[in-house]
N, CA, C and O of each residue as an XYZ file, in Angstrom:
908
protein
N      80.460     50.232    119.708
C      81.494     49.638    118.430
C      81.664     49.627    116.774
O      80.768     49.290    116.001
N      82.668     49.957    116.483
C      82.310     51.292    114.617
C      81.923     49.237    113.992
O      82.359     48.218    114.528
N      81.100     49.337    112.889
C      81.508     48.592    111.944
C      81.806     47.609    111.619
O      80.700     47.068    111.606
N      82.641     46.701    111.245
C      83.653     45.933    111.134
C      83.100     46.088    109.343
O      81.944     45.934    108.949
N      84.468     46.473    108.386
C      83.826     46.353    106.716
C      84.806     45.433    106.337
O      85.553     45.399    105.359
N      84.647     44.623    107.388
C      85.918     43.363    107.037
C      84.522     42.264    104.921
O      83.603     41.877    104.200
N      84.931     42.355    105.080
C      84.847     41.050    103.835
C      84.009     39.905    104.545
O      84.549     39.331    105.491
N      82.483     39.455    104.088
C      82.249     38.495    104.891
C      83.098     37.423    104.236
O      82.412     36.537    104.745
N      83.879     36.831    103.638
C      85.224     36.294    103.257
C      85.866     36.392    102.548
O      87.034     36.043    102.718
N      85.522     36.806    101.641
C      86.873     37.610    100.321
C      86.531     39.335    100.739
O      86.910     40.075    101.646
N      85.570     39.500     99.489
C      84.740     40.887     99.568
C      83.683     40.456    100.544
O      83.279     39.356    100.920
N      83.298     42.013    100.894
C      81.788     41.997    100.867
C      81.821     43.489    102.073
O      82.730     44.295    102.275
N      80.249     43.377    102.775
C      80.217     44.509    103.322
C      79.258     43.957    105.402
O      78.490     43.077    105.791
N      79.902     45.001    105.966
C      79.083     44.792    107.036
C      77.749     45.024    107.150
O      77.110     45.794    106.433
N      77.061     43.968    108.584
C      75.994     44.319    108.308
C      75.524     42.447    107.928
O      76.245     41.493    107.635
N      74.152     42.548    108.095
C      73.784     40.865    107.917
C      73.636     40.831    106.213
O      73.050     41.649    105.505
N      74.442     39.478    105.767
C      74.091     39.335    104.767
C      72.592     39.005    104.102
O      71.540     38.462    104.440
N      73.190     39.710    102.891
C      72.193     39.699    101.340
C      71.131     38.191    101.648
O      71.514     37.097    102.062
N      69.573     38.665    101.237
C      68.774     37.374    101.210
C      69.348     36.885     99.651
O      70.171     37.337     98.854
N      68.131     35.314     99.709
C      68.507     34.848     98.482
C      69.617     33.897     98.381
O      70.264     33.520     99.358
N      69.877     33.412     96.832
C      71.137     32.246     96.753
C      72.011     31.921     97.468
O      71.527     32.750     98.239
N      73.100     31.409     98.166
C      74.121     31.388     98.650
C      75.709     32.240     97.377
O      75.982     31.496     96.435
N      76.045     32.780     97.399
C      77.174     33.239     96.902
C      78.435     31.884     96.371
O      79.085     31.298     97.237
N      78.633     31.508     94.642
C      79.340     30.780     94.550
C      81.077     31.246     94.891
O      81.597     32.358     94.977
N      81.696     29.742     95.040
C      82.916     30.177     95.147
C      83.684     30.678     94.271
O      84.828     30.401     94.633
N      83.719     31.403     93.088
C      84.360     32.382     92.714
C      84.242     33.268     93.220
O      85.322     33.730     93.588
N      82.627     34.369     93.716
C      81.954     35.057     93.529
C      82.894     35.278     94.927
O      83.556     36.313     94.847
N      83.139     34.340     96.499
C      83.547     34.487     97.631
C      84.852     34.744     97.243
O      85.301     35.844     97.564
N      85.960     33.560     96.281
C      86.628     34.252     96.704
C      87.162     35.646     95.622
O      88.184     36.228     95.986
N      86.466     36.137     94.337
C      86.164     37.550     94.205
C      87.160     37.420     92.843
O      86.568     38.171     92.067
N      88.214     36.951     92.181
C      89.861     37.451     91.660
C      89.084     35.913     90.995
O      88.229     35.059     91.230
N      90.799     36.636     89.385
C      91.261     34.765     88.839
C      92.498     35.811     89.439
O      92.758     37.009     89.550
N      93.293     33.889     89.866
C      94.650     34.056     90.569
C      95.223     34.537     89.292
O      94.953     34.574     88.091
N      96.423     34.995     90.382
C      97.792     35.613     89.473
C      98.800     33.857     89.140
O      97.926     33.084     89.529
N      99.359     33.425     88.931
C     100.144     32.069     89.114
C     101.823     33.009     89.925
O     102.530     32.595     90.844
N     101.960     34.333     89.101
C     103.222     35.019     89.959
C     102.200     35.599     91.320
O     101.845     34.631     91.992
N     101.914     36.302     91.607
C     101.272     36.661     92.622
C     100.957     34.949     93.619
O     101.864     34.394     94.238
N     100.195     34.660     93.580
C      99.819     33.187     93.548
C     101.588     32.639     94.526
O     101.859     32.481     95.717
N     102.369     32.516     93.272
C     103.590     32.082     94.058
C     103.868     32.583     95.242
O     104.124     31.870     96.213
N     103.845     33.714     95.269
C     104.593     34.855     96.210
C     103.953     34.530     96.828
O     104.534     34.485     97.912
N     102.642     34.094     96.972
C     101.792     34.304     98.973
C     102.845     32.636     99.478
O     103.582     32.459    100.447
N     102.581     31.975     98.680
C     103.112     30.749     98.967
C     104.932     31.009     99.427
O     105.636     30.640    100.367
N     105.124     31.756     98.309
C     106.769     32.094     99.741
C     106.322     32.343    100.958
O     106.128     31.723    102.003
N     106.186     33.640    100.460
C     105.397     34.055    101.785
C     105.561     33.031    103.080
O     106.393     32.870    103.972
N     104.588     32.566    102.774
C     103.883     31.156    103.393
C     104.867     30.525    104.487
O     104.949     30.430    105.712
N     105.583     30.139    103.305
C     106.769     29.656    103.574
C     108.049     29.917    104.369
O     108.821     29.078    104.834
N     108.119     31.268    104.433
C     109.149     31.842    105.591
C     108.809     31.961    106.743
O     109.528     31.916    107.741
N     107.043     32.214    106.637
C     106.628     32.432    107.655
C     107.273     30.878    108.717
O     107.966     30.492    109.659
N     106.452     30.559    107.721
C     106.465     28.212    108.769
C     107.952     28.183    109.102
O     108.381     27.525    110.050
N     108.884     29.057    108.139
C     110.735     28.684    108.500
C     111.370     29.126    109.948
O     112.133     28.677    110.804
N     110.135     30.932    109.536
C     110.775     31.725    111.281
C     110.143     30.571    111.739
O     110.876     29.727    111.224
N     109.120     29.819    112.472
C     108.605     29.426    113.682
C     109.668     28.275    114.406
O     110.115     28.044    115.529
N     109.813     27.491    112.477
C     110.508     26.407    113.194
C     111.812     26.821    113.807
O     112.546     26.076    114.456
N     111.995     27.905    113.575
C     113.650     28.527    114.188
C     113.068     28.737    115.399
O     113.646     28.077    116.263
N     112.106     29.423    115.846
C     111.506     29.407    117.567
C     111.187     30.658    117.430
O     111.315     31.194    118.531
N     110.717     31.654    116.376
C     110.513     32.969    115.933
C     109.256     32.777    115.876
O     108.839     33.744    115.239
N     108.060     31.878    116.252
C     106.820     32.035    116.720
C     106.873     33.287    117.820
O     107.510     33.483    118.854
N     105.609     34.231    116.863
C     105.215     35.465    118.433
C     103.314     34.860    118.164
O     102.639     35.358    117.263
N     102.705     33.692    119.180
C     101.540     33.509    119.670
C     100.679     35.287    119.095
O     100.852     36.457    119.437
N      99.776     34.593    118.111
C      98.078     36.371    117.840
C      97.240     35.319    118.485
O      97.070     34.103    118.571
N      96.608     37.044    119.082
C      95.952     36.883    120.188
C      93.868     36.602    119.000
O      93.480     36.403    117.848
N      93.350     36.782    120.290
C      91.815     36.685    118.623
C      90.919     38.227    118.887
O      89.715     38.350    118.661
N      91.834     39.335    119.419
C      91.331     39.860    119.753
C      90.977     40.887    118.611
O      91.603     40.552    117.605
N      90.055     42.242    118.333
C      89.996     43.315    117.569
C      91.071     43.940    116.370
O      90.998     43.952    115.141
N      91.766     44.287    117.025
C      93.107     44.760    117.252
C      93.717     43.917    116.724
O      93.901     43.943    115.508
N      94.132     43.069    117.414
C      95.104     41.499    117.714
C      95.025     41.041    115.266
O      95.895     40.665    114.480
N      93.916     41.300    115.138
C      93.585     40.814    113.321
C      93.604     41.822    112.609
O      94.363     41.751    111.641
N      92.875     43.008    112.777
C      92.713     43.509    112.129
C      94.783     44.566    111.287
O      95.793     44.977    111.858
N      94.448     44.528    110.175
C      95.915     45.531    109.176
C      95.744     46.831    109.063
O      96.952     47.047    109.151
N      95.376     47.705    108.966
C      95.275     48.735    109.126
C      95.934     49.053    106.927
O      95.389     49.956    106.290
N      96.725     48.412    106.443
C      97.232     48.748    105.609
C      96.574     48.574    104.467
O      96.748     49.098    103.367
N      95.429     47.409    105.009
C      95.308     47.234    103.201
C      93.173     48.119    103.594
O      92.872     48.588    104.692
N      92.016     48.058    102.173
C      91.508     48.690    102.504
C      90.334     47.878    103.246
O      90.351     46.709    103.633
N      89.180     48.960    103.343
C      87.895     48.223    103.790
C      87.499     46.900    103.770
O      87.059     46.316    104.761
N      87.659     46.341    102.529
C      86.983     45.479    101.675
C      88.333     44.024    102.968
O      88.118     43.076    103.724
N      89.228     44.571    102.593
C      90.202     43.313    103.274
C      91.068     43.808    104.955
O      91.820     42.973    105.459
N      90.933     44.671    105.402
C      91.425     45.037    106.694
C      90.809     43.904    107.674
O      91.769     43.536    108.350
N      89.857     43.302    108.003
C      89.371     42.861    109.016
C      88.799     41.466    108.553
O      87.824     40.972    109.119
N      89.557     40.743    107.316
C      89.401     39.686    106.718
C      89.035     38.473    108.291
O      88.169     37.606    108.410
N      90.093     38.922    109.239
C      90.405     37.784    110.185
C      89.617     37.193    110.680
O      89.422     35.983    110.790
N      88.852     38.496    111.185
C      88.213     38.343    112.598
C      86.579     37.693    112.370
O      85.670     38.060    111.625
N      86.666     36.665    113.283
C      85.635     36.768    113.451
C      86.397     34.620    112.943
O      87.611     34.491    112.787
N      85.690     33.667    112.829
C      85.956     32.293    112.926
C      87.222     32.102    111.670
O      87.858     31.062    111.840
N      87.673     32.933    110.457
C      89.029     32.399    110.162
C      90.066     32.738    110.886
O      91.193     32.616    110.406
N      89.858     33.272    112.294
C      90.759     33.746    112.489
C      91.332     31.764    113.494
O      92.368     31.241    113.904
N      90.144     31.483    113.427
C      90.184     30.057    113.710
C      90.458     29.041    112.794
O      90.305     27.928    113.295
N      90.720     29.037    111.926
C      90.584     27.908    110.892
C      92.051     28.651    110.432
O      92.603     27.841    109.688
N      92.768     29.672    110.553
C      94.117     29.718    110.292
C      95.208     29.642    110.834
O      95.121     30.067    111.986
N      96.162     29.324    110.591
C      96.704     28.562    111.706
C      98.044     30.377    111.254
O      98.046     31.188    110.328
N      98.970     30.191    112.593
C      99.170     31.351    113.296
C     100.474     32.040    112.028
O     100.944     33.169    112.161
N     100.715     31.460    111.320
C     101.920     31.757    110.026
C     101.158     31.893    108.988
O     101.699     32.090    107.900
N      99.548     31.809    109.098
C      98.937     32.219    108.164
C      98.505     33.755    108.371
O      98.878     34.649    107.610
N      97.514     33.998    109.707
C      96.918     34.927    110.394
C      99.255     35.993    110.267
O      99.728     37.004    109.747
N      99.599     35.221    110.824
C     101.243     36.562    111.065
C     101.261     37.222    109.245
O     101.352     38.397    108.887
N     101.159     36.201    108.542
C     101.430     37.006    107.118
C     100.205     37.551    105.899
O     100.147     38.123    104.810
N      99.545     37.083    106.678
C      98.572     38.533    105.652
C      98.201     39.829    106.569
O      97.751     40.912    106.194
N      98.624     39.262    108.276
C      99.020     41.149    109.018
C     100.224     42.132    108.260
O     100.389     43.325    108.514
N     100.999     41.347    107.294
C     101.849     41.661    106.751
C     102.091     42.539    105.790
O     103.009     43.288    105.457
N     100.729     42.169    105.329
C     100.567     42.635    103.680
C     100.151     43.804    103.361
O      99.398     44.580    103.949
N     100.749     43.877    102.292
C     100.692     45.177    102.560
C      99.991     46.772    101.594
O      99.995     48.003    101.621
N      99.369     45.359    100.684
C      98.167     45.912     99.908
C      97.028     44.969     99.327
O      97.322     43.790     99.526
N      95.970     45.112     98.752
C      94.241     44.463     99.063
C      94.954     44.000     97.258
O      95.173     45.175     96.961
N      95.340     43.348     96.203
C      95.823     41.924     95.710
C      96.703     41.554     96.062
O      96.950     40.522     95.439
N      97.704     41.842     97.014
C      98.179     40.434     98.152
C      97.139     40.370     99.168
O      97.241     39.149     99.285
N      96.398     40.609     99.842
C      95.358     39.700    100.114
C      93.986     39.062     99.199
O      93.338     38.213     99.810
N      93.722     39.254     98.423
C      93.058     38.602     97.808
C      93.893     37.371     97.265
O      93.181     36.367     97.303
N      94.958     37.147     96.850
C      95.412     36.105     96.759
C      95.914     35.315     97.806
O      96.467     34.294     97.395
N      95.900     35.495     99.375
C      96.231     35.141    100.230
C      94.943     34.166    100.360
O      95.049     32.976    100.656
N      93.670     34.844    100.091
C      92.546     34.779    100.046
C      92.655     33.210     99.319
O      92.638     32.038     99.696
N      92.748     33.805     98.320
C      92.654     31.706     97.340
C      93.061     30.967     97.614
O      92.507     29.870     97.694
N      94.828     31.322     98.036
C      95.944     30.879     99.186
C      95.573     29.859     99.987
O      95.846     28.663     99.883
N      94.865     30.486    100.878
C      94.257     30.445    101.669
C      93.430     29.402    101.967
O      93.559     28.695    102.967
N      92.179     29.224    100.734
C      90.739     27.782    100.737
C      91.902     27.790     99.512
O      91.726     28.846     98.905
N      92.742     27.226     99.053
C      93.348     26.120     98.118
C      94.430     24.799     98.761
O      94.814     23.714     98.325
N      94.630     25.536     99.939
C      95.420     25.367    101.091
C      94.255     23.753    101.392
O      94.826     22.685    101.173
N      93.053     23.687    101.764
C      92.166     23.442    102.601
C      91.570     22.264    101.310
O      90.661     21.490    101.609
N      92.271     22.241     99.701
C      90.834     21.035     98.982
C      92.555     20.697     98.811
O      93.204     20.880     97.781
N      92.898     20.342     99.669
C      93.876     19.316     98.938
C      93.935     18.044     96.973
O      94.703     17.626     96.106
N      92.898     18.048     97.288
C      92.512     17.825     95.951
C      92.170     18.116     94.815
O      91.930     17.413     93.834
N      92.150     19.486     95.022
C      91.988     20.328     94.342
C      90.489     20.151     93.832
O      90.411     20.568     92.676
N      89.296     19.679     94.305
C      87.721     19.739     93.709
C      87.593     20.849     93.276
O      88.125     21.946     93.448
N      86.433     20.227     92.396
C      85.671     22.006     91.557
C      85.648     22.211     92.671
O      86.554     22.691     93.354
N      84.072     21.701     93.168
C      83.729     22.595     94.354
C      84.602     21.928     96.206
O      84.664     20.826     96.752
N      85.088     23.290     96.557
C      86.445     23.263     97.954
C      84.795     22.674     99.284
O      83.997     23.506     99.715
N      84.727     21.261     99.604
C      83.975     21.041    100.511
C      84.261     22.380    102.054
O      83.260     22.700    102.696
N      85.150     22.773    102.304
C      85.030     23.207    103.605
C      84.624     24.781    103.252
O      84.103     25.357    104.207
N      84.741     25.402    102.306
C      84.663     27.024    103.037
C      83.638     26.340    101.484
O      83.926     27.039    100.512
N      82.641     25.264    101.119
C      81.319     25.756    101.415
C      80.971     25.187    102.205
O      79.776     25.431    102.038
N      80.989     24.637    102.923
C      80.937     24.156    104.935
C      80.612     25.986    105.194
O      79.487     26.466    105.330
N      81.786     26.690    105.210
C      82.113     27.645    105.978
C      80.688     28.923    105.043
O      79.918     29.749    105.534
N      80.807     28.708    104.331
C      80.042     29.865    103.569
C      78.058     29.511    103.739
O      77.488     30.472    103.223
N      77.466     28.921    104.047
C      76.213     28.045    104.386
C      76.227     28.330    105.625
O      75.187     28.910    105.936
N      77.426     28.088    107.072
C      76.839     28.440    107.942
C      76.838     30.021    108.182
O      75.827     30.652    108.489
N      78.530     30.758    107.940
C      78.127     31.449    107.377
C      76.916     32.640    107.257
O      76.844     33.569    108.063
N      75.890     32.442    106.009
C      74.749     32.762    105.515
C      74.178     33.023    106.895
O      73.969     34.164    107.308
N      73.925     31.889    107.614
C      72.773     31.708    108.658
C      73.647     32.197    110.055
O      72.988     32.422    111.070
N      74.694     32.309    110.081
C      74.951     33.331    111.103
C      74.691     34.139    111.027
O      74.265     34.654    112.060
N      74.707     34.886    109.898
C      74.270     36.498    109.374
C      72.994     36.962    109.682
O      72.825     38.144    109.985
N      71.704     35.841    109.621
C      70.601     36.280    109.471
C      70.355     35.537    110.506
O      69.386     34.778    110.513
N      71.642     35.699    112.080
C      70.867     35.252    113.319
C      71.037     36.040    114.109
O      70.276     36.530    114.944
N      72.292     36.239    113.829
C      73.856     36.935    114.792
C      74.198     38.449    114.433
O      74.840     39.143    115.221
N      73.726     38.949    113.166
C      74.720     40.057    113.520
C      73.090     41.195    113.791
O      71.884     41.339    113.591
N      74.735     41.892    114.575
C      73.502     43.409    115.271
C      75.026     44.033    115.623
O      76.119     43.537    115.353
N      74.778     45.061    116.192
C      76.447     46.504    115.968
C      76.348     46.387    115.178
O      77.568     46.525    115.092
N      76.003     46.192    114.028
C      76.768     46.407    113.073
C      78.022     45.716    112.275
O      78.718     46.003    111.301
N      77.905     44.376    113.464
C      78.306     43.385    112.908
C      78.020     41.874    112.003
O      77.534     40.857    112.499
N      78.382     42.012    110.820
C      78.068     40.887    110.081
C      77.433     39.511    111.467
O      78.181     39.659    112.434
N      76.646     38.650    111.695
C      76.186     37.838    112.433
C      78.094     36.560    112.788
O      78.588     35.953    113.737
N      78.441     36.830    111.292
C      80.006     35.655    111.759
C      80.937     36.739    112.245
O      82.131     36.787    112.540
N      80.072     37.472    112.220
C      81.841     38.010    113.089
C      81.904     38.504    114.635
O      82.952     38.931    115.121
N      81.068     38.438    115.138
C      80.862     38.202    115.995
C      80.516     36.574    117.259
O      79.906     35.675    116.682
N      80.678     36.438    117.947
C      81.273     35.644    119.173
C      80.483     34.523    119.006
O      81.121     33.478    118.880
N      79.047     34.421    118.962
C      78.403     33.323    118.816
C      78.135     33.414    117.154
O      76.994     33.129    116.791
N      78.618     33.600    116.647
C      78.090     33.745    114.786
C      79.622     32.860    115.164
O      79.427     31.710    114.771
N      80.839     32.951    115.680
C      81.802     32.883    115.027
C      82.233     31.305    115.620
O      83.122     30.503    115.337
N      81.392     31.326    116.341
C      80.998     29.849    116.600
C      80.174     28.107    116.217
O      80.366     26.935    116.539
N      79.633     28.550    115.732
C      78.204     28.623    114.957
C      78.717     28.382    113.229
O      78.105     27.625    112.476
N      80.101     29.289    112.758
C      79.878     28.638    111.497
C      81.196     27.592    112.163
O      81.357     26.565    111.504
N      81.926     27.722    113.115
C      82.833     26.652    113.642
C      82.135     25.640    113.744
O      81.807     25.093    112.690
N      81.731     25.127    114.884
C      80.970     23.668    115.206
C      79.443     23.805    114.545
O      78.945     22.687    114.414
N      78.819     24.576    114.223
C      77.200     24.425    113.720
C      76.349     24.965    114.416
O      76.821     25.965    114.957
N      74.586     24.660    114.840
C      74.249     24.940    115.567
C      74.150     24.202    117.442
O      74.488     23.025    117.564
N      73.868     24.681    118.231
C      74.357     24.275    119.597
C      73.014     23.275    119.389
O      72.111     23.531    118.592
N      73.045     22.426    120.010
C      72.174     21.177    120.615
C      70.933     21.741    121.408
O      69.753     21.629    121.075
N      71.413     22.339    122.470
C      70.686     23.260    122.411
C      70.853     24.578    123.448
O      71.921     24.477    124.051
N      69.873     26.148    123.939
C      70.671     26.878    124.114
C      69.553     27.209    125.777
O      68.326     27.116    125.790
N      70.404     27.572    126.957
C      69.382     28.477    128.022
C      70.045     29.964    128.274
O      70.738     30.868    127.806
N      69.414     29.573    129.186
C      69.024     31.831    129.883
C      69.849     31.296    131.266
O      69.388     30.293    131.809
N      70.801     31.797    131.730
C      70.987     31.762    133.153
C      70.368     32.763    133.607
O      69.657     33.351    132.791
N      70.420     33.373    135.227
C      70.182     34.503    135.533
C      71.183     34.979    136.219
O      71.151     34.618    137.396
N      72.370     35.888    135.838
C      73.062     37.061    136.353
C      73.206     36.737    137.964
O      72.163     36.689    138.616
N      74.508     36.507    138.644
C      74.516     36.827    139.651
C      74.392     38.420    140.492
O      73.962     38.813    141.576
N      75.190     39.163    139.008
C      75.834     39.955    139.327
C      74.181     41.732    138.500
O      74.137     42.953    138.349
N      73.136     40.263    138.261
C      71.878     40.977    137.598
C      71.655     42.109    136.499
O      72.577     42.867    136.799
N      71.253     42.479    135.821
C      71.403     42.817    134.151
C      70.787     41.542    133.052
O      69.783     40.830    133.061
N      71.778     41.671    132.285
C      71.147     40.564    130.732
C      70.939     39.424    131.839
O      70.969     39.512    133.067
N      70.764     38.549    131.170
C      70.759     36.994    131.087
C      71.972     36.479    130.256
O      72.219     37.094    129.219
N      72.780     35.386    130.605
C      73.205     34.780    130.269
C      73.394     33.610    129.742
O      73.669     32.735    130.562
N      73.315     33.128    128.079
C      73.485     32.630    127.693
C      73.414     31.477    127.220
O      73.371     31.451    125.990
N      73.385     30.520    127.727
C      74.752     29.376    126.985
C      74.246     28.496    126.055
O      73.233     27.818    126.230
N      74.991     28.495    124.988
C      75.359     27.216    124.434
C      75.691     26.037    124.783
O      76.514     26.229    125.678
N      75.536     24.596    124.602
C      75.448     23.191    124.963
C      75.244     22.690    123.869
O      74.304     22.768    123.078
N      77.019     21.703    123.866
C      77.284     21.069    122.492
C      77.425     19.668    123.727
O      77.895     19.577    124.861
N      76.786     18.791    122.841
C      76.429     16.928    123.544
C      77.892     16.055    123.072
O      78.158     15.760    121.907
N      78.638     15.774    124.126
C      79.865     14.342    123.827
C      80.196     14.547    122.636
O      81.135     15.259    122.278
N      79.000     13.570    121.504
C      79.418     12.893    120.738
C      78.903     14.408    119.104
O      78.954     14.211    117.890
N      78.648     15.205    119.559
C      78.653     16.505    118.984
C      80.362     16.478    117.473
O      81.448     16.623    118.034
N      80.430     16.358    116.307
C      80.942     16.215    115.411
C      81.991     17.274    115.446
O      81.662     18.460    115.408
N      83.342     16.871    115.522
C      84.051     18.094    115.174
C      83.958     19.158    114.123
O      83.518     18.789    113.034
N      84.347     20.608    114.282
C      84.304     21.317    113.582
C      84.854     21.420    112.777
O      85.535     20.417    112.568
N      85.076     22.799    111.522
C      85.518     22.952    110.231
C      87.041     23.182    110.854
O      87.765     23.237    109.860
N      87.801     23.330    111.955
C      88.699     23.296    112.588
C      89.111     22.285    112.401
O      90.091     22.187    111.662
N      88.482     21.026    113.042
C      89.175     19.823    112.851
C      88.716     18.988    115.407
O      88.735     18.009    116.153
N      88.432     20.455    115.318
C      88.329     20.158    117.044
C      87.126     20.195    117.283
O      86.231     20.799    116.692
N      87.074     19.078    118.787
C      85.628     19.255    119.127
C      85.452     20.379    119.549
O      86.328     21.125    119.987
N      83.900     20.681    119.424
C      83.055     22.252    120.221
C      83.743     21.782    121.846
O      83.952     20.571    121.916
N      84.103     22.571    123.104
C      83.900     22.829    124.416
C      82.308     22.642    124.930
O      81.517     23.542    124.649
N      81.847     21.477    125.680
C      80.986     21.595    126.644
C      79.673     22.417    126.324
O      78.602     22.114    125.797
N      80.149     23.485    126.813
C      79.645     25.076    126.430
C      79.420     26.416    126.292
O      79.565     26.723    127.476
N      79.315     26.859    126.055
C      80.154     28.187    126.141
C      79.390     29.227    125.822
O      78.944     29.205    124.674
N      79.055     30.291    126.612
C      78.678     31.421    127.526
C      79.161     32.947    126.601
O      80.243     33.298    126.131
N      77.365     33.800    126.629
C      77.735     34.694    126.289
C      76.553     35.791    127.353
O      75.707     35.507    128.202
N      76.934     36.806    126.895
C      76.385     38.069    127.526
C      75.889     39.025    127.083
O      76.375     39.132    125.957
N      74.918     40.159    127.317
C      74.897     40.808    126.047
C      75.756     42.363    127.141
O      75.451     42.863    128.224
N      76.766     42.622    126.232
C      77.200     44.069    126.515
C      77.086     45.257    125.552
O      77.163     45.350    124.327
N      76.932     45.889    126.270
C      75.570     47.598    125.015
C      74.611     47.282    123.969
O      73.396     47.429    124.105
N      75.392     46.688    122.544
C      74.231     46.281    121.803
C      75.280     44.968    121.130
O      74.734     44.254    120.289
N      76.369     44.737    121.397
C      76.914     43.833    121.583
C      77.213     42.302    122.464
O      77.890     42.390    123.489
N      76.708     40.962    122.048
C      76.399     39.506    122.852
C      78.182     39.196    122.628
O      78.895     38.987    121.646
N      78.357     39.278    123.767
C      80.015     38.201    123.914
C      80.178     37.408    124.320
O      79.363     37.158    125.208
N      81.405     36.214    124.071
C      81.704     35.531    125.081
C      82.070     36.207    126.670
O      82.837     37.152    126.856
N      81.285     35.431    127.772
C      81.501     35.540    128.802
C      82.119     33.865    129.909
O      82.082     32.650    129.712
N      82.617     34.766    131.026
C      83.250     34.269    131.460
C      82.151     34.361    133.467
O      81.708     35.342    134.065
N      82.128     32.457    133.935
C      81.250     33.031    135.115
C      82.367     34.354    135.837
O      83.525     34.689    135.588
N      81.257     34.868    136.882
C      82.857     35.465    138.234
C      83.848     36.801    137.428
O      84.983     37.080    137.817
N      83.250     37.412    136.429
C      83.776     38.708    135.915
C      83.286     38.806    134.150
O      82.776     38.136    133.252
N      83.734     39.856    134.383
C      83.044     40.972    133.578
C      82.741     40.303    131.952
O      83.711     39.641    131.584
N      82.106     40.328    131.378
C      81.717     39.905    130.078
C      83.253     40.594    128.793
O      83.510     41.732    128.401
N      83.948     39.191    128.508
C      85.511     39.207    127.425
C      84.674     40.252    126.120
O      83.568     40.307    125.583
N      85.990     40.973    126.054
C      85.722     41.826    125.039
C      85.702     40.496    123.211
O      86.571     39.673    123.495
N      85.374     40.271    122.379
C      84.637     40.405    121.728
C      85.988     39.441    121.642
O      86.940     39.716    122.372
N      86.085     37.799    120.334
C      87.477     37.728    120.101
C      88.463     37.054    120.583
O      89.066     36.038    120.239
N      88.547     38.020    121.708
C      89.467     37.299    122.856
C      89.677     36.128    123.054
O      90.827     35.696    123.124
N      87.851     34.822    123.280
C      87.918     33.561    123.423
C      88.056     32.917    122.462
O      87.067     33.195    121.785
N      88.789     32.042    121.796
C      88.585     31.209    120.875
C      87.377     30.401    121.430
O      86.777     30.624    122.481
N      87.061     29.112    120.239
C      85.816     27.809    120.276
C      87.586     27.222    120.768
O      88.622     27.816    121.068
N      87.326     26.264    120.681
C      87.559     24.244    121.334
C      88.462     25.075    122.523
O      89.015     24.449    123.427
């Protein structure tokens, strides 16, 4: 598989996250908001919501191809890949996939996090938690040229935090073992507001660890979502 060039949250690079202190929220957003363009992004989202209300909603998958916007530059084309796609609404995903330039992508990313900071606090708690877990995931799960947070295990880690325990099962078909993450029934809700599933299974396919369903071949990364 090719290296994901998606930004770590707005601007970034593929591969493990750099060591050192977590980036500030202004670094994550990477922009100074343009009020006119910001309002335009809000209008786009409003139009998307109206389309869904009128029955125009088309489900969007979580595969790499589903979430890549080829009209954008390498810093933004795959911003949706990984946990962002499980935090974003279908309307936000559709709007992002319809953008034609990087400046619009920057503004939508800023609007995305602003919508998740309704009290307009100086520090966006959701973004802070997202970045902290993302840094952990980058350290623990980066592989095959992908930042850890963009992998399947990293996505679950960012959304729900670390599992209560990790076990390994022998695959009935042989080959690499199956990694099983278990979350307790009293686990806290994730960043998406939902409880984690009791278990998530992963298995190595080539150089990448992907979601796995017993009795089937390993799924392509990002096809199955958390929760």
